C-alpha positions in Angstrom: 20.8 0.7 12.6 21.9 3.5 10.4 21.0 7.0 10.2 19.3 6.1 6.8 16.1 5.5 9.0 15.7 9.1 9.3 14.2 9.2 5.8 11.7 6.6 6.8 10.2 8.6 9.7 6.7 10.0 9.7 7.9 13.6 10.3 4.4 15.0 11.0 4.1 12.2 13.7 7.4 13.3 15.3 6.3 17.1 15.3 2.9 16.1 16.9 4.7 13.9 19.4 7.1 16.6 20.2 4.2 19.1 20.7 2.3 16.7 22.8 5.4 16.1 25.1 5.8 19.9 25.4 2.1 20.5 26.2 2.3 17.7 28.8 5.3 19.4 30.5 3.6 22.9 30.4 0.7 21.3 32.4 2.9 19.1 34.5 5.2 21.8 35.8 2.6 24.6 36.1 -0.9 23.4 37.0 -0.2 19.9 38.3 3.2 20.0 40.1 4.6 23.3 39.6 4.9 24.5 43.2 5.9 21.1 44.5 8.5 20.9 41.8 9.9 24.3 42.6 10.1 23.5 46.3 11.7 20.2 45.6 14.2 21.7 43.3 15.0 24.6 45.5 14.0 27.0 42.6 12.5 30.4 43.3 10.7 32.3 40.5 10.5 36.2 40.8 7.0 37.3 40.0 8.1 40.5 38.2 10.7 38.9 36.0 9.7 37.7 32.6 11.0 34.2 31.9 13.8 33.8 29.3 12.8 32.2 26.1 15.3 29.5 26.9 12.8 28.1 29.5 10.6 27.2 26.4 13.2 26.5 23.7 15.4 24.1 25.7 12.6 21.6 26.5 11.1 21.8 23.0 14.5 20.9 21.6 15.0 18.1 23.9 11.6 16.7 23.3 12.2 17.0 19.5 15.4 15.0 19.9 13.6 12.5 22.1 10.9 12.1 19.7 13.2 11.7 16.7 15.2 9.0 18.7 12.1 7.2 19.8 10.7 7.3 16.2 14.0 5.9 14.9 13.7 3.0 17.4 10.1 2.4 16.5 11.0 2.2 13.0 13.9 -0.3 13.4 12.0 -2.5 15.7 8.9 -2.6 13.6 6.7 -0.9 16.3 3.5 -0.1 14.7 0.6 -1.0 17.1 -0.6 0.7 20.3 0.8 -2.2 22.4 4.2 -1.9 20.6 4.1 1.8 21.5 3.4 1.1 25.0 6.2 -1.4 25.4 8.7 0.9 23.4 7.6 3.9 25.8 8.1 1.8 28.8 11.6 0.6 27.6 12.7 4.1 26.7 11.0 5.9 29.6 12.0 3.5 32.3 15.4 2.4 30.8 16.6 6.0 30.1 14.5 8.8 31.5 13.6 7.3 34.8 17.1 6.0 35.5 18.8 9.2 34.5 16.5 11.1 36.9 17.1 8.6 39.6 20.9 9.2 39.3 20.3 13.0 39.3 18.1 12.7 42.3 20.8 10.7 44.3 23.7 12.9 43.4 22.3 16.5 42.8 21.8 18.5 46.0 18.1 19.3 45.9 16.0 20.1 49.0 13.6 17.2 48.5 15.3 14.7 46.1 12.4 12.1 46.3 9.8 14.5 45.5 11.9 15.9 42.6 12.6 12.4 41.3 9.0 11.4 41.5 7.7 14.5 39.6 10.5 14.4 36.9 10.7 10.7 36.5 6.8 10.3 36.1 6.7 13.3 33.7 9.2 11.8 31.4 7.7 8.4 31.6 4.2 9.6 30.7 5.7 11.8 28.1 7.8 9.2 26.3 4.8 6.7 26.5 2.8 9.3 24.6 5.6 9.9 22.1 6.2 6.2 21.5 2.5 5.5 20.9 2.1 8.4 18.5 5.2 7.4 16.4 4.4 3.8 16.5 0.8 3.9 15.4 0.8 6.9 13.0 1.7 5.7 9.6 
């Protein structure tokens, strides 16, 4: 594989996949699991403080890079069906995101490492499945 594959990517699909991953995260870490994640992480948010823009920009950049990398893998592996996208999402999600979260849960000193792992690993697995499906099927 070379970086020439970047010229073959469907950049609209990459942007849509990035936004989908970001929106999933906004729901995951607020409505669905926000309080449980904060407790498991040992994070406390002050009500009167406005969040830094970095709280939004850092994940958005990370999801963009992940979507580009996943689209590159989809391109070079010929992933172009829903089933191919699911397989690619599982390979990338479990192989990288879940395993990195597992290592962090083992070594980072979090109040509830198992809960932190379950929330973060499942989010990234679902997010990367969505990304892989979008970049695989959208020609």
